[in-house]
Steps between C-alpha positions, in 0.01 A plus 500: 500500500556199725203423729607507866174397669236670714596748773288671764644843584370663820536880511448689829219759529753726671720490189245726327559771760850643482466725806251702706496778238439271200170327568271630227358271230740641239794445741387141553465446125857632443627254763298219335657580159845464657424158659321375188805589286710257707234229478480541119878434490411164654222438244753583224727230644223245429299482825119481504412730789217548748540825695348513847508810718449638848235763574551598866549876453232520228238322716595744778433796267154369397416424861600851608301665219206288599533613864525868405193482277282296737271798569418506124537145367495136606834361618682237292537154662853364514451225239373763254802722581713202393299457179531875425880485532522188283315693230704820523844339541409241233411789268831673579706186438324392179531852356871508589547152349315593177717811454823315579417216256425757228824685566702179468304364203389193697190308396358455853175591672417554867181440695400567864283252690292593805599214729324347801678291763317251719596499867381266775216662693632321811853643457627610843587841347129590525528470880831688508495796257856630458533702178474880551305685228366849443597821672615576853234614748502634853395255770147643543418477125649150479292374792186663361548326162569172684175530697287620205641290217654200671853594396801358683733791579850508645755759603769493228859565618424830674375655175128481580222246475416294193255240383642148464347231279558125458770374262396139429711247308391468133364155408404521133514755216158490330630629164819287489372291206404813305845650563664172391294497179586865422875433541464196274342732240806728518361782719699673772260489797465745788314328784472408868528868597548541875507121538152481349163623628432290813184292474355210698281210391168471681339168598277510188803549271442873439798734537506835677766764566646551849656798679858376488825540309724229357879514498583560132812281511296207638233557233768516229670184632166314491436612141854393399426154644154474342623588148821291537727802444867428428621809684372724781653849516434738791593854406572712807704795627836318531732342243570198721381346826727531803529342842618714795361794300600849627784359711879481443457119451266551202522210254346530151358178361560404135352152496339299778314170519151444634654338813726802560206741454306305764800502737545877470126550558509278812790709634296819455734657243220656292282791612131421547362802316737491202713201390343215701172471302700504174724214614199309640316542168798361307544211745133409440547515121812276508341252744206468260728399213627842379841490331661836578437848634678835504474805725642824359403860419324591171803653329701178554244243379676455164845464661364268770351267237844482337641393839691826555321623814192453718443223753415164342311247712495143370365164629 
């Protein structure tokens, strides 16, 4: 098998939840098995792979459970919610990988790494929390929690009130060297779940967790840079990226350069909540010396790597 290099593959946390009716752990595991099957195709082609993942819905579930049980038990701080999801999704992915390797007779092993990401404690995101988390509340409950617990709450698109938390820019992945060493030893690594657990460095050099969330594509892009990955793959809900999406002028993109990606971004062609952070994460990776990136959906990863589909973004 010809060695292709190291690839970071970012899988969305939403990809584990097929629909509103399929949210249970066993449903999520079934969805994980499906995505992992496509990633193992890639490993069979000769890629050394680090799998990163989102955790938005899963953090929301833990947060909600924590709220409902607050009359009985202590609530779980947000950084620990992130750590919990890294453990459970890491367990899901490594189990699915183990079973898939066995099925195919591949001599590979997988390991999950609880990953911390350092953010700047002076990041302006801490003054301007923007990322909604947890369940919807009525206005009175929201304002009570804000007064009692110092939450920042906002009205969310006419659907009710929600807590918003900071989403600072990741600066450094603490476990990047460990992940690099594990790949070098032939392991498939699951890491940087949810962009990493956000931590800050104190004046004395100690680290401590913060109530924040990190964009998983930015965290994955930073890891790809830190381990000098040859390829960055963002697995999402669409086969290719489009401009003028949902209009008669829709244009699907097969291959674009870094400069073109930046032009399209400047013109506002990508939606803030969906495609824009993915493109921004890839732009960052390529600007920092990355060679190539692909955006496609899980079932087309193998075809995209053969150049048959997906959107390729190159320097």
